[in-house]
C-alpha positions as CSV (number, residue, x, y, z in Angstrom):
1,M,-50.3,170.9,48.9
2,W,-47.3,172.2,47.0
3,L,-45.3,169.9,48.9
4,S,-47.5,166.5,47.9
5,L,-47.8,167.8,44.4
6,Y,-43.7,168.2,44.4
7,F,-43.6,164.5,45.5
8,K,-45.3,163.2,42.9
9,C,-43.6,165.1,40.2
10,F,-40.3,163.7,41.7
11,K,-41.4,160.1,41.3
12,V,-43.0,160.8,37.6
13,A,-39.3,162.0,36.9
14,I,-37.3,158.9,38.4
15,R,-39.7,156.6,36.4
16,M,-39.0,158.5,33.2
17,T,-35.5,158.2,33.9
18,R,-35.6,154.6,34.3
19,I,-37.0,154.0,31.3
20,L,-34.9,156.0,29.2
21,W,-31.9,154.0,30.8
22,I,-33.6,150.8,29.7
23,L,-34.2,152.2,26.2
24,L,-30.5,153.7,25.7
25,F,-28.3,150.9,27.5
26,P,-28.6,148.4,24.5
27,V,-27.9,151.3,22.3
28,L,-25.1,152.2,24.0
29,I,-23.5,148.8,24.5
30,G,-23.8,148.4,20.4
31,A,-21.7,151.4,20.2
32,C,-19.0,150.4,22.3
33,K,-18.8,147.0,20.8
34,S,-18.7,148.7,17.4
35,K,-16.0,150.9,18.2
36,K,-14.1,148.1,19.6
37,K,-14.2,146.0,16.3
38,E,-13.3,149.4,14.3
39,A,-10.2,149.8,16.6
40,A,-9.1,146.1,16.1
41,T,-9.4,146.3,12.3
42,K,-7.2,149.5,12.4
43,R,-5.0,147.7,14.5
44,N,-4.6,144.5,12.2
45,Q,-4.7,146.7,9.3
46,A,-1.7,148.5,10.9
47,Q,0.2,145.8,11.4
48,P,1.6,144.2,8.2
49,V,2.3,140.5,7.2
50,P,5.9,139.7,8.1
51,S,8.0,138.6,5.6
52,V,10.4,135.4,5.9
53,D,13.1,133.6,4.2
54,V,12.9,129.6,3.9
55,I,14.7,126.7,2.8
56,I,13.4,123.5,1.5
57,V,14.5,120.7,3.5
58,S,15.6,117.5,1.9
59,P,17.0,114.2,3.1
60,T,20.9,114.0,3.3
61,N,23.4,111.3,4.4
62,I,25.4,113.2,7.2
63,A,29.3,111.7,8.1
64,N,29.1,111.0,11.8
65,T,32.9,111.7,12.7
66,I,33.7,111.6,16.3
67,E,36.4,113.9,17.7
68,A,37.9,112.6,21.1
69,N,41.0,113.8,22.8
70,G,44.0,111.1,23.2
71,S,47.6,110.8,24.7
72,V,50.4,109.5,22.8
73,V,52.0,106.4,24.4
74,A,55.4,105.1,23.8
75,G,55.3,101.7,22.0
76,E,57.4,100.0,24.6
77,F,58.5,101.8,27.9
78,L,60.4,100.7,30.8
79,E,62.6,102.2,33.7
80,I,66.3,100.7,34.1
81,R,66.8,99.2,37.3
82,S,69.4,96.6,38.5
83,E,68.1,93.3,40.0
84,I,70.3,93.2,42.8
85,S,71.7,95.9,45.1
86,G,75.3,96.8,44.9
87,R,77.8,99.8,43.6
88,L,77.6,100.8,40.0
89,T,81.2,99.8,38.2
90,Y,80.1,100.5,34.9
91,L,77.5,102.8,33.5
92,S,77.2,103.6,29.6
93,I,73.8,105.5,29.5
94,A,74.2,108.6,26.5
95,E,70.9,110.6,27.1
96,G,68.6,110.6,24.4
97,S,70.9,108.3,22.1
98,R,69.4,105.2,20.8
99,V,70.6,101.8,22.0
100,A,70.1,98.3,20.6
101,R,68.4,95.5,21.8
102,G,71.1,93.5,24.3
103,T,73.3,96.7,24.5
104,V,75.2,96.6,28.1
105,V,73.8,99.8,30.0
106,A,75.2,99.2,33.4
107,K,77.2,96.7,35.7
108,I,77.2,96.1,39.3
109,N,80.2,95.4,41.5
110,D,80.3,91.3,41.2
111,A,83.9,90.9,42.9
112,D,82.2,89.0,45.9
113,L,80.2,86.5,43.7
114,R,83.1,85.9,41.8
115,A,85.2,84.8,44.9
116,Q,82.3,82.8,46.0
117,L,82.1,81.0,42.5
118,N,86.1,80.1,42.3
119,K,85.7,78.6,45.9
120,V,82.8,76.4,44.7
121,K,85.0,75.5,41.6
122,V,87.6,74.2,43.7
123,Q,85.3,72.3,45.9
124,L,83.9,71.0,42.8
125,N,87.0,69.8,41.4
126,L,87.9,68.2,44.7
127,A,84.6,66.3,45.0
128,Q,84.8,64.9,41.3
129,T,88.2,63.6,42.1
130,T,87.0,61.8,45.2
131,V,83.8,60.4,43.0
132,E,86.6,59.2,40.5
133,R,88.3,57.3,43.0
134,Y,85.4,55.8,44.7
135,Q,84.0,54.4,41.5
136,K,87.2,52.6,40.9
137,L,87.0,51.0,44.5
138,L,83.5,50.3,43.9
139,D,84.6,48.4,40.7
140,I,86.4,45.9,42.9
141,Q,84.1,46.2,46.0
142,G,86.6,48.2,48.2
143,I,83.7,50.3,49.4
144,N,79.7,50.3,49.7
145,R,77.4,51.5,47.1
146,A,76.2,54.1,50.0
147,D,79.6,56.0,50.2
148,Y,79.9,56.4,46.7
149,D,76.2,58.1,46.5
150,V,77.4,60.4,49.0
151,A,80.2,61.6,47.1
152,L,78.3,61.7,43.8
153,N,75.6,63.9,45.7
154,Q,78.1,66.3,46.7
155,V,79.5,67.1,43.2
156,N,75.7,68.0,42.2
157,S,75.1,70.0,45.0
158,F,78.5,72.2,44.0
159,K,77.3,72.2,40.6
160,A,74.0,73.6,41.8
161,D,75.8,76.3,43.9
162,M,77.4,77.4,40.7
163,G,74.3,77.7,38.9
164,I,73.1,79.8,41.6
165,I,76.3,82.0,41.5
166,Q,76.4,82.1,37.8
167,A,72.6,83.5,38.0
168,D,73.5,86.3,40.4
169,L,76.5,87.3,38.2
170,A,74.1,87.7,35.4
171,K,71.9,90.1,37.4
172,T,74.9,92.3,37.8
173,V,74.9,93.2,34.1
174,V,72.0,95.8,33.2
175,R,71.0,95.3,29.3
176,A,68.3,97.1,27.1
177,P,65.7,94.7,26.8
178,F,64.6,96.2,23.4
179,S,65.8,98.8,20.8
180,G,64.9,102.5,21.9
181,V,65.9,105.8,23.1
182,V,67.5,106.4,26.4
183,G,66.0,109.3,28.7
184,L,68.0,111.3,31.2
185,R,70.3,109.8,33.4
186,Q,69.0,109.5,37.0
187,V,72.7,108.3,38.9
188,S,76.4,108.5,38.4
189,N,79.2,105.7,38.2
190,G,80.1,104.6,41.6
191,A,76.8,105.1,43.1
192,Y,75.3,102.3,45.2
193,V,71.8,101.3,43.7
194,T,68.9,99.3,44.8
195,P,66.1,97.7,42.7
196,Q,64.1,100.5,43.4
197,T,66.5,102.9,42.0
198,V,65.8,104.1,38.5
199,L,68.9,104.5,36.5
200,A,67.1,106.0,33.2
201,T,64.2,105.4,31.1
202,L,63.9,103.4,27.8
203,Q,61.5,104.2,25.2
204,K,60.4,102.8,21.8
205,V,59.0,105.9,19.7
206,D,59.5,104.7,16.2
207,K,55.9,103.3,17.0
208,V,53.7,105.1,19.1
209,R,50.3,104.0,20.3
210,I,47.6,106.5,20.8
211,D,45.0,106.1,23.7
212,F,41.6,107.8,23.8
213,T,38.2,107.2,25.2
214,L,35.1,107.4,23.6
215,P,31.3,107.1,25.0
216,E,29.9,103.6,25.2
217,S,27.2,104.0,22.6
218,Y,30.1,104.1,20.1
219,A,31.5,100.9,21.2
220,N,30.0,98.7,18.7
221,S,31.1,101.2,15.8
222,I,34.8,100.5,16.4
223,K,36.5,97.5,15.6
224,R,40.1,96.0,15.6
225,G,41.8,97.0,12.0
226,N,39.8,100.3,11.5
227,T,41.7,103.5,11.0
228,V,41.4,106.5,12.8
229,V,42.8,110.3,11.9
230,V,45.3,111.8,14.5
231,E,46.1,115.2,14.6
232,A,49.0,116.5,16.6
233,D,48.9,120.4,17.6
234,R,52.5,120.8,17.5
235,N,52.6,119.3,13.7
236,G,51.0,122.4,12.8
237,G,47.6,120.3,12.1
238,T,49.0,117.6,9.9
239,K,46.8,114.8,10.3
240,R,48.1,111.1,10.1
241,R,46.1,107.8,10.1
242,A,46.7,105.2,13.0
243,T,45.2,101.7,13.1
244,I,43.0,100.6,16.0
245,I,44.9,97.5,17.5
246,A,42.7,97.3,21.1
247,V,39.5,98.2,22.7
248,E,39.0,97.7,26.4
249,P,36.2,95.5,26.7
250,Q,35.4,97.0,30.1
251,V,33.4,100.4,30.3
252,S,34.3,102.5,32.9
253,T,31.7,102.9,35.6
254,A,32.9,106.5,36.5
255,T,32.7,107.9,33.0
256,R,31.1,105.2,31.0
257,N,33.6,105.5,28.4
258,V,35.7,102.7,26.8
259,I,39.3,103.0,26.3
260,V,40.5,102.5,22.7
261,R,44.5,102.1,21.7
262,A,45.7,102.7,17.9
263,R,49.0,102.4,16.6
264,L,50.9,105.4,14.8
265,D,53.9,104.3,12.8
266,G,56.7,106.7,12.2
267,A,58.4,109.1,14.9
268,G,57.4,112.6,15.1
269,I,55.4,112.5,17.9
270,N,56.5,112.5,21.4
271,P,55.3,110.1,24.0
272,G,52.7,112.2,26.6
273,S,51.8,114.6,23.9
274,F,48.1,115.5,23.8
275,V,46.2,114.7,20.3
276,K,43.2,114.8,18.6
277,V,41.4,111.7,17.3
278,Y,38.8,111.6,14.5
279,V,36.6,108.5,14.4
280,D,34.4,107.9,11.2
281,A,31.3,106.3,12.9
282,G,29.5,106.1,9.6
283,E,26.4,107.9,8.1
284,S,23.1,108.8,9.1
285,G,20.3,110.3,7.7
286,G,18.2,113.2,8.6
287,M,17.5,116.8,7.4
288,L,19.9,119.6,8.0
289,V,18.5,122.9,9.2
290,P,20.2,126.2,10.1
291,A,21.2,126.2,13.7
292,N,19.4,129.8,14.3
293,A,16.3,128.4,12.9
294,I,15.8,126.4,15.7
295,I,13.6,127.7,18.7
296,P,14.8,126.2,22.0
297,E,12.1,125.4,24.3
298,A,12.1,124.1,28.0
299,R,10.9,120.3,26.9
300,A,11.4,120.2,23.0
301,K,13.0,122.0,20.1
302,Q,10.6,124.0,17.4
303,V,11.2,125.3,14.2
304,V,8.7,127.4,12.0
305,V,7.1,125.9,8.9
306,V,5.3,127.7,6.4
307,K,2.1,125.7,5.1
308,Q,-0.5,127.5,3.3
309,G,0.8,130.6,3.7
310,K,0.7,130.3,7.6
311,A,3.2,129.8,10.2
312,K,3.3,126.5,11.9
313,F,5.4,125.8,15.0
314,T,6.9,122.1,14.6
315,D,8.5,120.2,17.3
316,I,11.7,118.3,16.1
317,Q,14.2,116.2,17.5
318,T,17.9,117.1,16.9
319,G,21.1,114.5,16.0
320,L,24.5,115.5,14.9
321,R,25.8,119.2,14.5
322,Q,27.9,120.5,11.8
323,A,29.5,123.9,11.0
324,G,26.5,126.2,11.5
325,A,23.8,123.4,10.8
326,V,22.2,120.7,12.8
327,Q,20.6,117.3,11.9
328,V,16.8,117.0,12.4
329,T,16.3,113.1,12.9
330,S,12.2,113.8,13.2
331,G,9.5,116.3,13.1
332,L,10.3,117.3,9.5
333,N,9.2,115.9,6.1
334,A,11.2,116.3,2.5
335,G,9.8,119.4,0.9
336,D,9.2,121.2,3.8
337,S,9.6,125.0,4.0
338,V,11.5,126.0,7.2
339,V,12.0,129.5,8.1
340,V,15.7,130.8,8.4
341,S,15.1,134.3,8.4
342,G,12.5,136.3,10.4
343,V,11.8,133.7,13.0
344,L,10.9,136.4,15.6
345,F,8.2,137.8,13.7
346,A,6.4,134.7,13.2
347,R,3.3,133.8,15.1
348,P,1.4,130.5,15.4
349,D,-0.9,130.1,12.8
350,K,-0.5,133.6,11.6
351,E,-0.3,134.5,7.8
352,V,3.8,135.0,6.8
353,K,4.9,136.1,3.3
354,V,8.1,134.0,1.8
355,R,10.4,136.4,0.4
356,K,12.8,134.4,-0.5
357,V,13.8,130.7,-1.0
358,Q,17.6,130.1,-0.3
359,K,20.0,127.5,-0.4
360,L,21.3,125.8,3.0
361,E,25.0,126.6,1.9
362,D,24.0,130.1,1.4
363,V,22.6,130.5,5.1
364,I,25.4,128.7,7.1
365,K,28.6,130.1,5.0
């Protein structure tokens, strides 16, 4: 009997516990939610609104100056060589000196050629005497016309041989084809030379040329007659102007660049020197923002714009770069407030407080 009564009381207690849990569960859930809301409210109250500095962007025309690497090329350049082989009998190459056009700088031994020329002259005189004699006989019909023609042809043949020998004699004299500066002498007087032997170099340095390359996208921006600025390091950063004289019409398939040649008047830069070339490719419009205001992303670039007191992350496209500033070609409108200080504390669509409106010049200096 006691055991039966115990089981009945146990069942009643279980039922009462279930009813109590059913009644208290909503209350407990509500209390937990209320505590979470209170904690979130406290956290929000604990985090202050970040302060940022902004600039007001406006359209600006930006000078598009292209910087390229160039090399100095002599106005004229050649390697002085002899046209024929032989021994040098005369060599007048003063290293590093200027020579005028047509100056004799070397001579090759021509004794054998002069001997051949004298021989042909003797044969020519005899042939001409024979022709004169045949002419008199032909006038009185003492010989036939064929014999006279053979004698006359022999005279013309000797004259042709003299022309060949005289041309070879002219090749024994090496002259400067243009006025310029002679380089280092490579041979000595009395040496045996061939057409492959370099005696020295001759360069025209008073009007040097500048060869440089530009990307093919700028090929239409450069024209013959335009001026570029050339800066040589060894001249202490002195900038000089050069005139474009030619543009290679074919784009290099390896680099996708075009070769441009400009003429620089006046001496002062040695051929082969490295120079910087600055090309004015016109102006382009856009907005300038500080480089540190741009947030790089994997697929785009962003800036933070303050609109109605909240931070808006805006995708942009950039163009030219200047010292500390970048051109924005799309994504911004005139009058937008771009965050330049406190970018890391801004969150998308969260409130920010504008502390100061700065000027671009003050930010990038």
